[in-house]
PDB file of N, CA, C and O in Angstrom, chain B, residues numbered from 101:
ATOM      1  N   MET B 101     115.838 121.575  98.562  1.00  0.00           N
ATOM      2  CA  MET B 101     115.312 120.224  98.682  1.00  0.00           C
ATOM      3  C   MET B 101     115.242 119.592  97.286  1.00  0.00           C
ATOM      4  O   MET B 101     114.908 120.255  96.304  1.00  0.00           O
ATOM      5  N   ASP B 102     115.555 118.331  97.226  1.00  0.00           N
ATOM      6  CA  ASP B 102     115.497 117.583  95.971  1.00  0.00           C
ATOM      7  C   ASP B 102     114.050 117.544  95.482  1.00  0.00           C
ATOM      8  O   ASP B 102     113.164 117.141  96.236  1.00  0.00           O
ATOM      9  N   PRO B 103     113.787 117.955  94.231  1.00  0.00           N
ATOM     10  CA  PRO B 103     112.412 117.972  93.727  1.00  0.00           C
ATOM     11  C   PRO B 103     111.742 116.598  93.713  1.00  0.00           C
ATOM     12  O   PRO B 103     110.514 116.518  93.732  1.00  0.00           O
ATOM     13  N   SER B 104     112.521 115.523  93.680  1.00  0.00           N
ATOM     14  CA  SER B 104     111.905 114.195  93.662  1.00  0.00           C
ATOM     15  C   SER B 104     111.191 113.890  94.984  1.00  0.00           C
ATOM     16  O   SER B 104     110.330 113.012  95.028  1.00  0.00           O
ATOM     17  N   PHE B 105     111.536 114.599  96.049  1.00  0.00           N
ATOM     18  CA  PHE B 105     110.876 114.399  97.336  1.00  0.00           C
ATOM     19  C   PHE B 105     109.493 115.037  97.393  1.00  0.00           C
ATOM     20  O   PHE B 105     108.770 114.856  98.372  1.00  0.00           O
ATOM     21  N   THR B 106     109.123 115.772  96.370  1.00  0.00           N
ATOM     22  CA  THR B 106     107.827 116.450  96.376  1.00  0.00           C
ATOM     23  C   THR B 106     106.758 115.690  95.599  1.00  0.00           C
ATOM     24  O   THR B 106     105.593 116.087  95.630  1.00  0.00           O
ATOM     25  N   TYR B 107     107.113 114.612  94.904  1.00  0.00           N
ATOM     26  CA  TYR B 107     106.142 113.863  94.114  1.00  0.00           C
ATOM     27  C   TYR B 107     105.154 113.133  95.010  1.00  0.00           C
ATOM     28  O   TYR B 107     105.533 112.531  96.015  1.00  0.00           O
ATOM     29  N   THR B 108     103.893 113.194  94.638  1.00  0.00           N
ATOM     30  CA  THR B 108     102.837 112.518  95.394  1.00  0.00           C
ATOM     31  C   THR B 108     102.157 111.484  94.508  1.00  0.00           C
ATOM     32  O   THR B 108     102.460 111.376  93.320  1.00  0.00           O
ATOM     33  N   ILE B 109     101.253 110.741  95.084  1.00  0.00           N
ATOM     34  CA  ILE B 109     100.502 109.748  94.324  1.00  0.00           C
ATOM     35  C   ILE B 109      99.678 110.412  93.232  1.00  0.00           C
ATOM     36  O   ILE B 109      99.481 109.834  92.163  1.00  0.00           O
ATOM     37  N   ALA B 110      99.201 111.607  93.492  1.00  0.00           N
ATOM     38  CA  ALA B 110      98.427 112.345  92.485  1.00  0.00           C
ATOM     39  C   ALA B 110      99.270 112.683  91.259  1.00  0.00           C
ATOM     40  O   ALA B 110      98.716 112.904  90.182  1.00  0.00           O
ATOM     41  N   ASP B 111     100.592 112.728  91.394  1.00  0.00           N
ATOM     42  CA  ASP B 111     101.488 113.032  90.273  1.00  0.00           C
ATOM     43  C   ASP B 111     101.697 111.854  89.333  1.00  0.00           C
ATOM     44  O   ASP B 111     102.195 112.039  88.223  1.00  0.00           O
ATOM     45  N   LEU B 112     101.332 110.656  89.748  1.00  0.00           N
ATOM     46  CA  LEU B 112     101.480 109.487  88.880  1.00  0.00           C
ATOM     47  C   LEU B 112     100.495 109.561  87.717  1.00  0.00           C
ATOM     48  O   LEU B 112      99.362 110.014  87.881  1.00  0.00           O
ATOM     49  N   ALA B 113     100.929 109.115  86.550  1.00  0.00           N
ATOM     50  CA  ALA B 113     100.016 109.016  85.403  1.00  0.00           C
ATOM     51  C   ALA B 113      99.058 107.846  85.634  1.00  0.00           C
ATOM     52  O   ALA B 113      99.344 106.950  86.429  1.00  0.00           O
ATOM     53  N   ARG B 114      97.944 107.859  84.950  1.00  0.00           N
ATOM     54  CA  ARG B 114      96.932 106.806  85.136  1.00  0.00           C
ATOM     55  C   ARG B 114      97.464 105.414  84.817  1.00  0.00           C
ATOM     56  O   ARG B 114      97.027 104.430  85.414  1.00  0.00           O
ATOM     57  N   ASP B 115      98.409 105.327  83.875  1.00  0.00           N
ATOM     58  CA  ASP B 115      98.929 104.013  83.480  1.00  0.00           C
ATOM     59  C   ASP B 115     100.151 103.594  84.295  1.00  0.00           C
ATOM     60  O   ASP B 115     100.705 102.521  84.053  1.00  0.00           O
ATOM     61  N   GLU B 116     100.577 104.400  85.240  1.00  0.00           N
ATOM     62  CA  GLU B 116     101.738 104.067  86.057  1.00  0.00           C
ATOM     63  C   GLU B 116     101.314 103.338  87.329  1.00  0.00           C
ATOM     64  O   GLU B 116     100.219 103.546  87.853  1.00  0.00           O
ATOM     65  N   SER B 117     102.192 102.496  87.801  1.00  0.00           N
ATOM     66  CA  SER B 117     101.961 101.792  89.057  1.00  0.00           C
ATOM     67  C   SER B 117     103.237 101.892  89.880  1.00  0.00           C
ATOM     68  O   SER B 117     104.297 102.257  89.373  1.00  0.00           O
ATOM     69  N   VAL B 118     103.112 101.562  91.150  1.00  0.00           N
ATOM     70  CA  VAL B 118     104.263 101.588  92.049  1.00  0.00           C
ATOM     71  C   VAL B 118     104.519 100.163  92.522  1.00  0.00           C
ATOM     72  O   VAL B 118     103.605  99.479  92.981  1.00  0.00           O
ATOM     73  N   ARG B 119     105.755  99.724  92.407  1.00  0.00           N
ATOM     74  CA  ARG B 119     106.147  98.398  92.888  1.00  0.00           C
ATOM     75  C   ARG B 119     106.948  98.579  94.164  1.00  0.00           C
ATOM     76  O   ARG B 119     107.922  99.331  94.202  1.00  0.00           O
ATOM     77  N   LEU B 120     106.521  97.876  95.215  1.00  0.00           N
ATOM     78  CA  LEU B 120     107.169  97.984  96.516  1.00  0.00           C
ATOM     79  C   LEU B 120     107.758  96.642  96.916  1.00  0.00           C
ATOM     80  O   LEU B 120     107.094  95.609  96.826  1.00  0.00           O
ATOM     81  N   LEU B 121     109.002  96.664  97.355  1.00  0.00           N
ATOM     82  CA  LEU B 121     109.748  95.467  97.714  1.00  0.00           C
ATOM     83  C   LEU B 121     109.885  95.368  99.227  1.00  0.00           C
ATOM     84  O   LEU B 121     110.347  96.303  99.881  1.00  0.00           O
ATOM     85  N   CYS B 122     109.477  94.217  99.780  1.00  0.00           N
ATOM     86  CA  CYS B 122     109.727  93.920 101.197  1.00  0.00           C
ATOM     87  C   CYS B 122     110.715  92.757 101.245  1.00  0.00           C
ATOM     88  O   CYS B 122     111.380  92.472 100.249  1.00  0.00           O
ATOM     89  N   ASP B 123     110.818  92.091 102.377  1.00  0.00           N
ATOM     90  CA  ASP B 123     111.776  90.983 102.492  1.00  0.00           C
ATOM     91  C   ASP B 123     111.387  89.747 101.686  1.00  0.00           C
ATOM     92  O   ASP B 123     112.257  88.961 101.312  1.00  0.00           O
ATOM     93  N   CYS B 124     110.086  89.560 101.411  1.00  0.00           N
ATOM     94  CA  CYS B 124     109.671  88.299 100.795  1.00  0.00           C
ATOM     95  C   CYS B 124     109.079  88.419  99.388  1.00  0.00           C
ATOM     96  O   CYS B 124     108.944  87.403  98.707  1.00  0.00           O
ATOM     97  N   ARG B 125     108.724  89.613  98.932  1.00  0.00           N
ATOM     98  CA  ARG B 125     108.098  89.716  97.605  1.00  0.00           C
ATOM     99  C   ARG B 125     108.050  91.159  97.124  1.00  0.00           C
ATOM    100  O   ARG B 125     108.390  92.092  97.852  1.00  0.00           O
ATOM    101  N   VAL B 126     107.615  91.314  95.871  1.00  0.00           N
ATOM    102  CA  VAL B 126     107.364  92.620  95.273  1.00  0.00           C
ATOM    103  C   VAL B 126     105.869  92.719  95.020  1.00  0.00           C
ATOM    104  O   VAL B 126     105.276  91.840  94.395  1.00  0.00           O
ATOM    105  N   ARG B 127     105.268  93.790  95.508  1.00  0.00           N
ATOM    106  CA  ARG B 127     103.841  94.008  95.285  1.00  0.00           C
ATOM    107  C   ARG B 127     103.650  95.224  94.391  1.00  0.00           C
ATOM    108  O   ARG B 127     104.387  96.204  94.499  1.00  0.00           O
ATOM    109  N   THR B 128     102.656  95.158  93.505  1.00  0.00           N
ATOM    110  CA  THR B 128     102.378  96.234  92.570  1.00  0.00           C
ATOM    111  C   THR B 128     101.044  96.875  92.916  1.00  0.00           C
ATOM    112  O   THR B 128     100.037  96.189  93.090  1.00  0.00           O
ATOM    113  N   TYR B 129     101.051  98.201  93.014  1.00  0.00           N
ATOM    114  CA  TYR B 129      99.845  98.962  93.307  1.00  0.00           C
ATOM    115  C   TYR B 129      99.601  99.972  92.199  1.00  0.00           C
ATOM    116  O   TYR B 129     100.529 100.664  91.779  1.00  0.00           O
ATOM    117  N   THR B 130      98.370 100.066  91.719  1.00  0.00           N
ATOM    118  CA  THR B 130      98.017 101.104  90.761  1.00  0.00           C
ATOM    119  C   THR B 130      97.865 102.421  91.506  1.00  0.00           C
ATOM    120  O   THR B 130      97.814 102.447  92.736  1.00  0.00           O
ATOM    121  N   ARG B 131      97.795 103.499  90.766  1.00  0.00           N
ATOM    122  CA  ARG B 131      97.615 104.816  91.381  1.00  0.00           C
ATOM    123  C   ARG B 131      96.347 104.859  92.212  1.00  0.00           C
ATOM    124  O   ARG B 131      96.348 105.400  93.318  1.00  0.00           O
ATOM    125  N   ASP B 132      95.251 104.289  91.687  1.00  0.00           N
ATOM    126  CA  ASP B 132      93.982 104.307  92.407  1.00  0.00           C
ATOM    127  C   ASP B 132      94.026 103.474  93.685  1.00  0.00           C
ATOM    128  O   ASP B 132      93.449 103.865  94.700  1.00  0.00           O
ATOM    129  N   GLU B 133      94.709 102.326  93.640  1.00  0.00           N
ATOM    130  CA  GLU B 133      94.840 101.495  94.841  1.00  0.00           C
ATOM    131  C   GLU B 133      95.626 102.221  95.932  1.00  0.00           C
ATOM    132  O   GLU B 133      95.240 102.205  97.100  1.00  0.00           O
ATOM    133  N   LEU B 134      96.727 102.855  95.543  1.00  0.00           N
ATOM    134  CA  LEU B 134      97.519 103.598  96.519  1.00  0.00           C
ATOM    135  C   LEU B 134      96.740 104.761  97.104  1.00  0.00           C
ATOM    136  O   LEU B 134      96.797 105.015  98.308  1.00  0.00           O
ATOM    137  N   ALA B 135      96.012 105.467  96.251  1.00  0.00           N
ATOM    138  CA  ALA B 135      95.222 106.600  96.729  1.00  0.00           C
ATOM    139  C   ALA B 135      94.168 106.149  97.731  1.00  0.00           C
ATOM    140  O   ALA B 135      93.908 106.848  98.710  1.00  0.00           O
ATOM    141  N   ALA B 136      93.562 104.993  97.500  1.00  0.00           N
ATOM    142  CA  ALA B 136      92.555 104.477  98.426  1.00  0.00           C
ATOM    143  C   ALA B 136      93.183 104.064  99.757  1.00  0.00           C
ATOM    144  O   ALA B 136      92.554 104.201 100.806  1.00  0.00           O
ATOM    145  N   LEU B 137      94.416 103.561  99.723  1.00  0.00           N
ATOM    146  CA  LEU B 137      95.074 103.083 100.945  1.00  0.00           C
ATOM    147  C   LEU B 137      95.721 104.200 101.770  1.00  0.00           C
ATOM    148  O   LEU B 137      95.631 104.194 102.998  1.00  0.00           O
ATOM    149  N   VAL B 138      96.366 105.149 101.109  1.00  0.00           N
ATOM    150  CA  VAL B 138      97.136 106.153 101.857  1.00  0.00           C
ATOM    151  C   VAL B 138      96.794 107.598 101.498  1.00  0.00           C
ATOM    152  O   VAL B 138      97.306 108.516 102.139  1.00  0.00           O
ATOM    153  N   GLY B 139      95.952 107.827 100.503  1.00  0.00           N
ATOM    154  CA  GLY B 139      95.561 109.184 100.119  1.00  0.00           C
ATOM    155  C   GLY B 139      96.344 109.695  98.931  1.00  0.00           C
ATOM    156  O   GLY B 139      97.497 109.319  98.722  1.00  0.00           O
ATOM    157  N   ARG B 140      95.708 110.555  98.153  1.00  0.00           N
ATOM    158  CA  ARG B 140      96.334 111.088  96.940  1.00  0.00           C
ATOM    159  C   ARG B 140      97.489 112.040  97.230  1.00  0.00           C
ATOM    160  O   ARG B 140      98.351 112.243  96.375  1.00  0.00           O
ATOM    161  N   ASP B 141      97.515 112.625  98.422  1.00  0.00           N
ATOM    162  CA  ASP B 141      98.565 113.592  98.745  1.00  0.00           C
ATOM    163  C   ASP B 141      99.772 112.969  99.441  1.00  0.00           C
ATOM    164  O   ASP B 141     100.675 113.690  99.867  1.00  0.00           O
ATOM    165  N   ALA B 142      99.802 111.635  99.565  1.00  0.00           N
ATOM    166  CA  ALA B 142     100.938 110.953 100.190  1.00  0.00           C
ATOM    167  C   ALA B 142     102.174 111.084  99.300  1.00  0.00           C
ATOM    168  O   ALA B 142     102.104 110.852  98.093  1.00  0.00           O
ATOM    169  N   ARG B 143     103.288 111.451  99.895  1.00  0.00           N
ATOM    170  CA  ARG B 143     104.530 111.595  99.135  1.00  0.00           C
ATOM    171  C   ARG B 143     105.100 110.220  98.811  1.00  0.00           C
ATOM    172  O   ARG B 143     105.145 109.329  99.659  1.00  0.00           O
ATOM    173  N   LEU B 144     105.535 110.071  97.559  1.00  0.00           N
ATOM    174  CA  LEU B 144     106.006 108.760  97.094  1.00  0.00           C
ATOM    175  C   LEU B 144     107.227 108.263  97.865  1.00  0.00           C
ATOM    176  O   LEU B 144     107.342 107.062  98.111  1.00  0.00           O
ATOM    177  N   HIS B 145     108.130 109.144  98.249  1.00  0.00           N
ATOM    178  CA  HIS B 145     109.341 108.678  98.937  1.00  0.00           C
ATOM    179  C   HIS B 145     109.060 108.240 100.373  1.00  0.00           C
ATOM    180  O   HIS B 145     109.932 107.639 101.002  1.00  0.00           O
ATOM    181  N   LEU B 146     107.878 108.520 100.908  1.00  0.00           N
ATOM    182  CA  LEU B 146     107.519 108.114 102.265  1.00  0.00           C
ATOM    183  C   LEU B 146     106.385 107.099 102.314  1.00  0.00           C
ATOM    184  O   LEU B 146     105.942 106.720 103.398  1.00  0.00           O
ATOM    185  N   VAL B 147     105.913 106.657 101.162  1.00  0.00           N
ATOM    186  CA  VAL B 147     104.717 105.808 101.109  1.00  0.00           C
ATOM    187  C   VAL B 147     104.898 104.493 101.866  1.00  0.00           C
ATOM    188  O   VAL B 147     103.923 103.960 102.396  1.00  0.00           O
ATOM    189  N   GLY B 148     106.090 103.969 101.931  1.00  0.00           N
ATOM    190  CA  GLY B 148     106.335 102.704 102.624  1.00  0.00           C
ATOM    191  C   GLY B 148     106.176 102.785 104.133  1.00  0.00           C
ATOM    192  O   GLY B 148     106.116 101.752 104.800  1.00  0.00           O
ATOM    193  N   LEU B 149     106.108 103.989 104.684  1.00  0.00           N
ATOM    194  CA  LEU B 149     105.934 104.147 106.123  1.00  0.00           C
ATOM    195  C   LEU B 149     104.485 103.946 106.564  1.00  0.00           C
ATOM    196  O   LEU B 149     104.221 103.798 107.757  1.00  0.00           O
ATOM    197  N   HIS B 150     103.559 103.938 105.636  1.00  0.00           N
ATOM    198  CA  HIS B 150     102.148 103.739 105.962  1.00  0.00           C
ATOM    199  C   HIS B 150     101.899 102.259 106.277  1.00  0.00           C
ATOM    200  O   HIS B 150     102.208 101.388 105.464  1.00  0.00           O
ATOM    201  N   ARG B 151     101.351 101.986 107.437  1.00  0.00           N
ATOM    202  CA  ARG B 151     101.114 100.611 107.894  1.00  0.00           C
ATOM    203  C   ARG B 151     100.230  99.815 106.934  1.00  0.00           C
ATOM    204  O   ARG B 151     100.348  98.591 106.866  1.00  0.00           O
ATOM    205  N   ALA B 152      99.356 100.481 106.197  1.00  0.00           N
ATOM    206  CA  ALA B 152      98.470  99.783 105.262  1.00  0.00           C
ATOM    207  C   ALA B 152      99.250  99.058 104.172  1.00  0.00           C
ATOM    208  O   ALA B 152      98.726  98.132 103.552  1.00  0.00           O
ATOM    209  N   LEU B 153     100.494  99.464 103.929  1.00  0.00           N
ATOM    210  CA  LEU B 153     101.299  98.866 102.866  1.00  0.00           C
ATOM    211  C   LEU B 153     102.338  97.868 103.379  1.00  0.00           C
ATOM    212  O   LEU B 153     103.076  97.286 102.584  1.00  0.00           O
ATOM    213  N   TRP B 154     102.405  97.665 104.687  1.00  0.00           N
ATOM    214  CA  TRP B 154     103.350  96.697 105.237  1.00  0.00           C
ATOM    215  C   TRP B 154     102.907  95.288 104.872  1.00  0.00           C
ATOM    216  O   TRP B 154     101.711  95.008 104.797  1.00  0.00           O
ATOM    217  N   CYS B 155     103.857  94.417 104.648  1.00  0.00           N
ATOM    218  CA  CYS B 155     103.588  93.059 104.206  1.00  0.00           C
ATOM    219  C   CYS B 155     102.876  92.242 105.291  1.00  0.00           C
ATOM    220  O   CYS B 155     103.281  92.252 106.453  1.00  0.00           O
ATOM    221  N   ALA B 156     101.825  91.545 104.900  1.00  0.00           N
ATOM    222  CA  ALA B 156     101.089  90.683 105.833  1.00  0.00           C
ATOM    223  C   ALA B 156     101.836  89.366 106.060  1.00  0.00           C
ATOM    224  O   ALA B 156     101.615  88.697 107.069  1.00  0.00           O
ATOM    225  N   GLU B 157     102.712  88.993 105.133  1.00  0.00           N
ATOM    226  CA  GLU B 157     103.455  87.734 105.250  1.00  0.00           C
ATOM    227  C   GLU B 157     104.664  87.850 106.183  1.00  0.00           C
ATOM    228  O   GLU B 157     104.785  87.083 107.138  1.00  0.00           O
ATOM    229  N   CYS B 158     105.554  88.806 105.910  1.00  0.00           N
ATOM    230  CA  CYS B 158     106.783  88.916 106.700  1.00  0.00           C
ATOM    231  C   CYS B 158     106.721  90.033 107.735  1.00  0.00           C
ATOM    232  O   CYS B 158     107.576  90.099 108.619  1.00  0.00           O
ATOM    233  N   GLY B 159     105.726  90.911 107.642  1.00  0.00           N
ATOM    234  CA  GLY B 159     105.568  91.987 108.614  1.00  0.00           C
ATOM    235  C   GLY B 159     106.486  93.171 108.415  1.00  0.00           C
ATOM    236  O   GLY B 159     106.510  94.081 109.243  1.00  0.00           O
ATOM    237  N   GLU B 160     107.246  93.176 107.328  1.00  0.00           N
ATOM    238  CA  GLU B 160     108.208  94.239 107.074  1.00  0.00           C
ATOM    239  C   GLU B 160     107.601  95.357 106.219  1.00  0.00           C
ATOM    240  O   GLU B 160     106.754  95.099 105.364  1.00  0.00           O
ATOM    241  N   PRO B 161     108.034  96.584 106.451  1.00  0.00           N
ATOM    242  CA  PRO B 161     107.622  97.671 105.571  1.00  0.00           C
ATOM    243  C   PRO B 161     108.420  97.602 104.271  1.00  0.00           C
ATOM    244  O   PRO B 161     109.543  97.098 104.262  1.00  0.00           O
ATOM    245  N   PRO B 162     107.857  98.099 103.185  1.00  0.00           N
ATOM    246  CA  PRO B 162     108.595  98.129 101.922  1.00  0.00           C
ATOM    247  C   PRO B 162     109.585  99.291 101.926  1.00  0.00           C
ATOM    248  O   PRO B 162     109.181 100.454 101.894  1.00  0.00           O
ATOM    249  N   PHE B 163     110.873  98.980 101.966  1.00  0.00           N
ATOM    250  CA  PHE B 163     111.889 100.022 102.009  1.00  0.00           C
ATOM    251  C   PHE B 163     112.330 100.472 100.621  1.00  0.00           C
ATOM    252  O   PHE B 163     112.895 101.555 100.472  1.00  0.00           O
ATOM    253  N   THR B 164     112.082  99.665  99.623  1.00  0.00           N
ATOM    254  CA  THR B 164     112.495  99.984  98.268  1.00  0.00           C
ATOM    255  C   THR B 164     111.275  99.933  97.359  1.00  0.00           C
ATOM    256  O   THR B 164     110.418  99.060  97.496  1.00  0.00           O
ATOM    257  N   GLY B 165     111.209 100.870  96.440  1.00  0.00           N
ATOM    258  CA  GLY B 165     110.105 100.875  95.492  1.00  0.00           C
ATOM    259  C   GLY B 165     110.491 101.619  94.226  1.00  0.00           C
ATOM    260  O   GLY B 165     111.487 102.341  94.194  1.00  0.00           O
ATOM    261  N   TRP B 166     109.701 101.436  93.193  1.00  0.00           N
ATOM    262  CA  TRP B 166     109.940 102.115  91.931  1.00  0.00           C
ATOM    263  C   TRP B 166     108.629 102.255  91.181  1.00  0.00           C
ATOM    264  O   TRP B 166     107.671 101.522  91.425  1.00  0.00           O
ATOM    265  N   VAL B 167     108.607 103.208  90.266  1.00  0.00           N
ATOM    266  CA  VAL B 167     107.432 103.464  89.436  1.00  0.00           C
ATOM    267  C   VAL B 167     107.573 102.658  88.167  1.00  0.00           C
ATOM    268  O   VAL B 167     108.636 102.637  87.546  1.00  0.00           O
ATOM    269  N   ALA B 168     106.494 101.991  87.782  1.00  0.00           N
ATOM    270  CA  ALA B 168     106.479 101.186  86.564  1.00  0.00           C
ATOM    271  C   ALA B 168     105.361 101.680  85.653  1.00  0.00           C
ATOM    272  O   ALA B 168     104.306 102.106  86.121  1.00  0.00           O
ATOM    273  N   SER B 169     105.601 101.619  84.373  1.00  0.00           N
ATOM    274  CA  SER B 169     104.621 102.067  83.390  1.00  0.00           C
ATOM    275  C   SER B 169     104.059 100.884  82.615  1.00  0.00           C
ATOM    276  O   SER B 169     104.760  99.904  82.361  1.00  0.00           O
ATOM    277  N   ALA B 170     102.801 100.984  82.247  1.00  0.00           N
ATOM    278  CA  ALA B 170     102.171  99.940  81.448  1.00  0.00           C
ATOM    279  C   ALA B 170     102.476 100.100  79.965  1.00  0.00           C
ATOM    280  O   ALA B 170     102.184  99.207  79.170  1.00  0.00           O
ATOM    281  N   VAL B 171     103.063 101.235  79.588  1.00  0.00           N
ATOM    282  CA  VAL B 171     103.372 101.521  78.193  1.00  0.00           C
ATOM    283  C   VAL B 171     104.745 100.940  77.861  1.00  0.00           C
ATOM    284  O   VAL B 171     105.730 101.310  78.502  1.00  0.00           O
ATOM    285  N   PRO B 172     104.840 100.036  76.872  1.00  0.00           N
ATOM    286  CA  PRO B 172     106.134  99.451  76.505  1.00  0.00           C
ATOM    287  C   PRO B 172     107.127 100.531  76.057  1.00  0.00           C
ATOM    288  O   PRO B 172     106.764 101.467  75.345  1.00  0.00           O
ATOM    289  N   GLY B 173     108.357 100.384  76.479  1.00  0.00           N
ATOM    290  CA  GLY B 173     109.404 101.308  76.073  1.00  0.00           C
ATOM    291  C   GLY B 173     109.467 102.559  76.928  1.00  0.00           C
ATOM    292  O   GLY B 173     110.355 103.390  76.738  1.00  0.00           O
ATOM    293  N   ARG B 174     108.557 102.707  77.850  1.00  0.00           N
ATOM    294  CA  ARG B 174     108.572 103.855  78.739  1.00  0.00           C
ATOM    295  C   ARG B 174     109.028 103.379  80.113  1.00  0.00           C
ATOM    296  O   ARG B 174     108.460 102.424  80.642  1.00  0.00           O
ATOM    297  N   PRO B 175     110.036 104.016  80.707  1.00  0.00           N
ATOM    298  CA  PRO B 175     110.565 103.534  81.996  1.00  0.00           C
ATOM    299  C   PRO B 175     109.580 103.624  83.132  1.00  0.00           C
ATOM    300  O   PRO B 175     109.903 103.252  84.260  1.00  0.00           O
TER     301      PRO B 175
END
């Protein structure tokens, strides 16, 4: 199994956030916000399947997402 499929919200650094893209916008969640919504043990590659993160505007789940860092120069 690809090791990237094992990363959870607990694996994110404190300064990292997750950006999720739906049909109408990109939303940014901090590690603490995600943990409160879906739990610290939620796997990052499946986080968009949780209804709590579906868009209230367009009703679509976020199918694409990426990790963003608050530290300049760090991906």
